[in-house]
N, C-alpha and C positions, 0 to 999 in steps of 0.2 A: 512493749505494755503488755501487762496480763488482761486477760479477760475482763474481770471486775474493774480493773482502774479505767480499761476502755469504756465500759457501762457508764461509768461516772462521768466521762468526759464527753459523752453524746448526747444528742435528743431522750435517750431512755433513761437517764442517771435517776428518774425516781423510783424506778424498779431495786437499785442498789441500794437506795437510801430507804425505801422501805423495807427492804430484807435485814436490815443492821438495826439491831434492837439495842433498847437501852440497857440491857442486858451483855452486849457483845463487849470484846476487847478493848481496851483504851489505849494499848500500843498498837502502832502498826508495824512497828519492828520485831520478828519473831527475836525472843531473847531470852538465856538461861540466867540462873543466879550469879554465874560468875560476870557475865555482860554487866550484870544490874549493879555488881559489886563494884566492878570497874569505873563506872557511869558516878556511882556514889563516892568513889573514892576521888576521881577526878575532879567532882563537883565540889568537893570539901577542899580540896587544894587551891581552887581557881577562883580567886574573889572576882574577877570578871565573869565567871559562869553564872555565881552566886548573885552578883548584880543585875546580870540578865534576866535569870530566871525571876528575880523579884518584880523588875520592871513589866516583863511580860505577861506573868500569870495576873496583874493586878489589874490588867485590862482585856486579856482573853482567855476563857475558860479552858483548860486544858493546854496552855502552852508550855508548861512543865513536860507535860507528855512529849509535845514534838520536840523538846529541847532533848529529851532521852533519844528519841527515834532518830533525829539527825546524827548524834555522836554516835549512834551505836551503827547508823548507814555506812558513814566514814570511818569507822573502827573496826566493825567484824570483816571477816576475809570474805564470808558468802552471805552479807544480809537477806534473808527471806522478808518479803513485805506479805502481809497478809491481804486477805480478797477483802475487796469492800465488803461484802456480805457478813464478815467475821467481825467487824468492828462494830462498835458503840456508836448510833446513829451521834451523839454530841464530838465522834472524833473522827468523822467523814473529811471536814476538812484537814486536820491533819494530816489524814492519810494520803489525801488529794497531793498536798504539799509534796510529803515524802515518796510519792510515787514519782513526782515529775522530777524531783532532783535526782533519785536514783537510777530515772531513767535516762538523763541527761549525758552526752557525752563528755561535757564538762566534768560533771560530778566524777566519771569515771576518772577523768586524768586527776583529779583530785585524789582520789583513793591511792592511787601511786606512790603518794607521800604519808598517807594518813592510816592505811590498814596496818594495824597491830600497834598502833604508836598512840598512847591515850592522849598524850601532849599534843600531837599533832591533830590527832581529831578534835580536840577540845579549841585548837586556836581556829580549826576549819567552822567550827559551831559560830565563834565569835567574828569570824570573817564574814559569816552569813547572817550576823544579826539585822543590820539592816534591811536586806531581803526579806526574812523572815516575819519583820514587824509589816512591811507592806504588803508580802503575801496574805497574812492572818488578817489584814484589814481588808483586801480584797474578797475575803471570805465571811467577812463579819455577821454579813445578812444572811447567809445560811447558816452560821453559826447560831446566830440568835433563832431562828426559825427552828434548828433542829432542838434545840434546847427548851424552845415553846413544847415543839412537840412531844418532846420526852417528858416535859413536866405533866403536859395534857394526859399523857397514857397512863403515868404514875398515877395521876390524880384520878383516871377512870378505874384503875385497879383498885384504889383507895376504896372508892364508893362502892364498888362491889362485894369487896370485903368487908365492908360496914354494913352492906344490907344483907350479906349471910350472916354475919353475926346477930344481927336481930332477928333473922328468922330461927336461927338454930341454934345448937350447944357450939361447945366447944371445938367438936368433931364435924360440925357441918351439918348436922343432922337436927331436924324438926324435932322440935319436943313432942312425942307422942306416949299416949297411954300403952303399957304392956298390951301385945297382940292387937294392937290398933293396926290399921293398913292404911296405905296412904290415901291422903285427903283428897279425891277428885276437883273439889270443886278449887283448892289452892293451886293444885297443877295447872289447872285450865288456867286462872287467875295471873301465872307467873308467866305463862304463853302468852296472855292474851294482852298482859298489860307491862310491857318492860319499860323500865326506868326512864323518863324524857331525858333527865340531867346526865345519866350517865353515854345515854346515845350522842346526847349531843357534845358532850366532852371528848367522844371517840370521835365523830367526825371534825370536831376542830382541830385535833391530832393529827388525823389524816391530812386534813387541808395544809397543815402546819409542816408535815414531813414532806406531802409533795410540792411545796413552794421550796423547801430547805434544798430538796433535790434539783430543782429547775437554779435557783440562784446559785446553787454549786457548779453546775454545769454551764453557767454564763461566768463565772470568775476562773473557770480552768485555764483559757488562753492567756489571762492575766499571770496567773500562777507559774504558767509553763515558762513565759517569756522572763518572768523575775527566776525562776529556777535554774534556768540556763545561765543568764547574765550573771548571777550571783556565784555560782559553782565554778563558772571561769575566773572570776576577782579571786576567788578564794584559793584556786588551785595557783592561779599567777602566785600569790603572796607564800603560801605552802612550799613552792618550789624555790621561789626566792631563799626563804630562810633556810632550807633545807642547801641551799647553794651557798649562802653565807658561812653555815657553819662548816661547811666542806672547806672552804676558802681559808680559814683561820684555824684547820687542823683540828676540829672538834669531833671527836671520832664518836661513833653510836653508841658505845657502850659508856662513855663518860655522859653523853647525855642523858642514857636512861638511868644512870645513878643519879643526876640530876633532879632536887625537887622541883615540881612545876611552876612555882614563882621563881625559884632560881632560875631557871632555863628560860622563863619570859624576862626576865631583867636581862640576862646574857644576851637573849635576842634584840632586844631594844638598846643595849651599849652598842652590840656589832653596826645595827641600823643606823644609828646618830653619832658614832664616836669619831675620832679626828681622822680615821682613816677609811671611813666608813666606805667610801665613793672609790677606793681603791682595792675592795676586796677581790675583785676579777683579777686584778694585777698581781696579788698576793697569791691567789689560788695558783695563777698561770706560771710563778716565779717555783713555787711547793712542785708542781706537776713537772716543770723542767729539773730540777733538779733531784726527785724521784727517777725520772729518766734515765740521767745522767748516772745515777747511781746503778740501776739494772745494766747499763751497758757497759759498765767497768767489769773487767775480768781481771780478779785480785791478784796481783803479783807476776801476771805475765804479760803487763804492758810493755811496748815497745819492741826493740831488733834486738835477734840473738846473738851475744857477741863473745858466746866463749863459757868457760866453767870456772866457778868460785865455790869456796867453802861455806857452808852454813848449815841451818838446823829445819830451812822450810821444806816439809815432805811434799808440798805440790809443786816444787820445780827439781827434785830429785833427779840424778842421771839414772837411765833403767840399769846400769850395770851395779849400781849400789843396792838395788831392791835383791838382786842374785843371793847376795849375803842373807837374807832372811829364808832364802830355803833350804841354807843348809844349817842344823843346829848348832854344829860348833863354832859358827861364825855370829850367831843371833845376838849372843853377848858383845863381841867386837862391834857391831852394828851399833847396841844401844849406848856402849861409852861413848861412839864418835857422834852419835845424835847428839849426848848430853854435853858433849864439848862442844859442839856447833861445827864439828870438821867432815861432816858429810859432803860430796861431791855435788853441787847443784849446778843447774842451767844458769847463765848470766846473761840479763838483758840490759838494755839501755835504753832508756825513754820516761817517761813521766812515771812516777811512782806514787802510792798512795802510802807515803812514810808517815803521817799524823800520827801521835799516839796522845801527847798531851790534850788540853783543852783548846777550844776554839772558841778564839776569843775576836767579836765583832766591834770595832771602835767607828760608831756612826757619829759622823757631824750633824749637828742641829744646832749650828748658826742660824742669823736670820737671813742668811741668802739662800739656803737650803727650802725656802718658801718657792723661790722660782719655777715656773713650769716650764716644760717643754714642749717637743712633739704630742698633740693627743691630748694637750694639757694635764700630762701626767707631771706632779712637780718632784723634784729634786730628793726631798725629802721621803715621798713615798717610793720610790724606785729604790733608796738606801735601804729603808725598812723593810721591804719587801724582799730585798736580797738578804737582809740580815735575819729576818724570820724563816728563809729558806736554808741558809746556814744553821740555825737551831735545829730544824730537820736533820739536817746533815750530821750533827754531831750526835743527836741521839740515836741514829740509826747506826753509827758506829761505835755506840758504847762510852762518848767522850762527854765529858764537860762540856758548858756551854757558857760563855760570858759576856752580854751585850753591854759594852759602856758607850753610854750618851754622851756629847762631849761640845763644848764650844769655846770660850773663854778659858785662861787659865785656870779660872777657880769655880768654873761651873762643869762637874764631875758627876754623874749618875752611873751606877754599878747596877746591873741585874745578874743574878748568879741561876744557873739553872744546871745544877749538879746531875749527872747522869745516871747515879743512883734512885734520883725521886722524879714523880711525875713531874711535867713542866707546869701543868695547872697552866688555864686558859686566863684567868684572873690577871697571873702575873705577866703571862706573853702579852696580854691587852695593856698591860702597865709600860711594860717596855715600850711596845710601840708605838702607845699615842703620848707619850712622854716627849717634851719639847722644850730644849733651854734656853734660844737665843742668845743673842749676844756675836760676839768675836769668835776669832779661830786660834787654836794652839794645839802643835802636833804632839809636843813635850807631856803635855798634861796627861792625854789619855795612852800614850804608848808606855810612858813609865808606869800608869796601872797595870796595863796587861801584862810590861815584862814583869811586875811585882807578884803578881798572881801566878804568871808561870814558874816563878821562882820558889813561891810557896808550895805549890804543887809537886815541884822536883824534891822540895825537902821534906814534903808529907809522905807521898808516894813515889818518888822516886821515877816520875814519868817525864821524860823528857820529849823534844820535838813537837811542842805545840803548835799552832798556827794564829797568826794576827791578821786579820783584814782590816784594812784603814779605807774608810769611804769617806770622803769629803769633795767638796766644791772650790775649794780655796788654796791658796799658796802661805806657806808659813815658814818663818826662819826658826833655827835651833841653833843652839849654841855648841862649841868646841867642846867645852868639857862634857855637855849631855851626851853629844856623838859618842865620844869614846865610851862613855858607861855603856851605852845602849850596843855598840858592837861589843863589847865584852860579855856582855849579858846574852847575846845572841851566839858569842862564840861556847858559853859557857852552858846554855841550854839547849842549844839546836834548834831554836823554833826557827819558822820560817815566816817571812811579812809580805803579805800580797797588797796591793794598794789601787784602789778605783777611784780615779776623778769622774766625778759626775757633773757633766755640763762645763768641765774646768780644761779644757785640752793643754793648757799653758802650763797647768801642775801637773802633768804627765808629761810634759817634752823632756828633752835629753838634756840633761846637767840640771834639772828641777830638785830641790829638797827632797822631794816625796822619791824621785827615782833613787836617789841615794838612799833613802831608809828602807826600799821596798826590794824583796827578790823579785817578785814578779809583779809588772804593772800594767794596766789598762786604762783605757780612757771611753767615757760613756756619754754617747750623744745623743741617741734616739732611745728616750725614757718608755717608749713601747716594748722595747725588743728584749725580752729578757734572755735571751741567747747570745747577749753581750759578756757574761758572766760563765757562761755553760764551763768552761776552761776551770774556773774554780771550783767547782762541785766534781771535776773529775778527778784533781789532785789533791782535796780538802777531804 
């Protein structure tokens, strides 16, 4: 705590209050014009801040200055709070509130989320609104007395100025005839007969200032407690919102480009949406997928089994590189590279072979409402897995398509082209949609195959990946199965199946097993690693 701040909080608070004049600073936090512009711009964008300012300034003089101070204390990288003696006497309550906030450990935690971020700093002010109201009420007596003292001092100065104007000209000199000297009687009269009204006003102002200092000192413990508790609450809210944004994959750059109210609406949607309570699961899924991507060493998985031909320079046999050392063989090397006839190390194991779109077919039939261990629903696990697959596709530069399905006539398709930003609004629409009804395998898989066929026709991309996530068994017709197998052979796509809370659907001889190249059953919905192998090969 600064020396001045400490004075105001002790029995010697009168000294600080008396030293602060009516002509002192109105702002407790030192700010430059850029800081003031940031506050003005943020306030203009936030209806919540404007409403709070209108409410508080209607009840407490100087509340507008207090909101500015709290915002800047949260926003600035190194906020400096003025000494109490520098403050206008009518702003000492503000100074005390800001000082207690800034010096609390809880506010230091809050600033980890708000420094340099106008939106986060503004949300901190709004989160502190209730406590600011209470702290201003605690300091109301001191504020009223300070304003009375300031009014008395101003009145005293006005009376003195009036007396001087009555006795002298505009320059403050008495009217004298040319050559006249000072009038000793007048001088003696001024010394002997001070204005009783001015002296009385000065005495009342001094008493009010001293009473204001005592009232402020008495209010300090309550203000200090409110400041710590409010800062802790605001810090929790800021951390939760930041974690929510990270869980949903909203980047800092994307947030900075959002208008204030748009960001506030997004935060509210994330807090109250269909999957709001599963944001932590979504975040863990995405982290797991990112870790699996980092662990993969592209094109070198598996056991070395021999030599093959191709154009993958990362697996080239060293003797081939010797050709590059001889100028006369470089053209031969280039020709063999173009023809895909270089000798390469061959390996056996799981390969990252997908090149076409990643298509996630997510069951949204009524049974997906069912909850498993930890209270996590089948829908939440499936949607979290699908969102991680969206990340996987974007990291690989592949298109992603989310297909929500239930009964044969209930299909909803969400496209996320690799060349376009995914967009958090579109991502939320995909995650929060739910169709209800029964279950049909044929409908979503037919749509997925048609999409991959269209991609092949348009861009000649093969080897897409389809992930079927369901909790139900379902029959398919023989004719449809023939068409399905023909499409697989022509387009070269792979099919991965995940039976969520439905071990029978993944049992040997099931329809899902017949349709999928790779199938697993998930029973523990709190375990994101049950699907880790998916992210190693997709």
